[in-house]
C-alpha angles and dihedrals in degrees: 000000000000120000121210099259144323114279089218109041100012093233117150099219094095123140139183102270102178141353113204124171089345090305114125122214122193128202130203116224090204100056103010090236116154122204140174119249108262089233090062098055124113119257113261089252094052090045092054091046088058092050091049087063092059110106100206101159111183089218095051108118096208092048090051091051089053092049091047087078087072099026098057100053091046092046090056091056100050137069134213110280093038114127124222141197124208099210111204093004097170126212096308108043098198095157091057089049090054091054092043090057089058092051101264122135109226125183120211127228127175126149091223106032108020104023096166101136093186086090088065090069095054130082126246137193092209137017127192126202110183118184089336109102091072087065095054112122091186106027095173090057093045094051091048088051090052092046091051093059097038116095119232106274090022125133130241115194120195130185120192132134109262123224120231123192090233087068121084103244092204095056096035107124092216092060092052094068102097091214091059108094105151126059127188134197128195089265089054092053091053090048090052089051090050095048093047096039090237127146114238134217116185110206108175139330095299109019126076132172122208124192121205 
């Protein structure tokens, strides 16, 4: 059953990839992106209630170790005086705190918790997006938004679990989170880089750096 077009690359060769518990997931043959049918998403209220349950304490040592996967490669690319944006920072912006401690100014943006859109008209040397891209309803729009505020030569670091065809999509734990609506593979990341004219550095199975 074809859908109109891919929400990431706008291609029309999209097909019904999986139907699980009445939830429909579509996949694009062009960029390998998988996304949940818009009719199967949570309501904004239910979505926020789920996020309120996340216990992302900025002082939690284990949480910081998890975020270090994204923090460390970005930290190596930037210099004092560079300004950052934590895009989709959630209620406890630990990643921003880690940069703050090293002397970097980092603005916060989150549609639910820090909805100040004035930051989206500024310019940044680095932007982080930790465990956020899987929540994007309109990924093409979000990546354009990020590109718009990133300076030329700036870095965009993204952390999200990547899907691999050797994994059973139905039993994949990452798919089972009802707030996760967008799923990327390595091919998808390279397609994003191509669409946005970004350079790409793959770091490990769930962290990627793009340079504008």
